[in-house]
N, C-alpha and C positions, 0 to 999 in steps of 0.2 A: 368434363368440367374440371377446371384447375382447382387444386386444393388451396383453401384459404390459409394464409400464414398469419400468425399472431403478430401484432405490432411490437410487442415486447416478448422477445424470445427468452423465456425464463431459463431454459437449460444453458443457453450461451452465456447469460448473465451469471449464473451460478458457477459455471466453469471458469470464467475470467476472474470472479471473486475468489475462488479457491486457489487459483494460481498465485504463487508468491511474487510480489513486486520486487524487482532487483534494483539495487542502488546504481545510479548513473556514475558515481565516482569510483566505487570499488568492485561493483558487479555482484556483491553478495546480497543475501536477503536483507531487506531494510528493517532495521531495528531502531526504534525511536523512543527516547525517554524524555520526561519532563524534568528539566534541571532548574533549580531555584537558587539564585545567587544570594550572597549575604545581605544585599540590599533589598531582597524580596522580589527581584525581577525574574519572571518565569521565561524559560526558553526551551524549545524543543531541540534536542541534540541527537545526532545519528551515532549510535553505538557501533554500528557495523564498520565504519571507516576508521575508528580509533584502534590503535594497537599493536 
């Protein structure tokens, strides 16, 4: 009889989560910070591309 496979492959999900996501612009590991402007507007900025 065939072995039943779980619908949610926990080990595959853990592996993909542990792998670092790479930036599409510079190819480095994505580093994002929350920047707040003087007017109080919040924005997510990529630190990996700067520099």
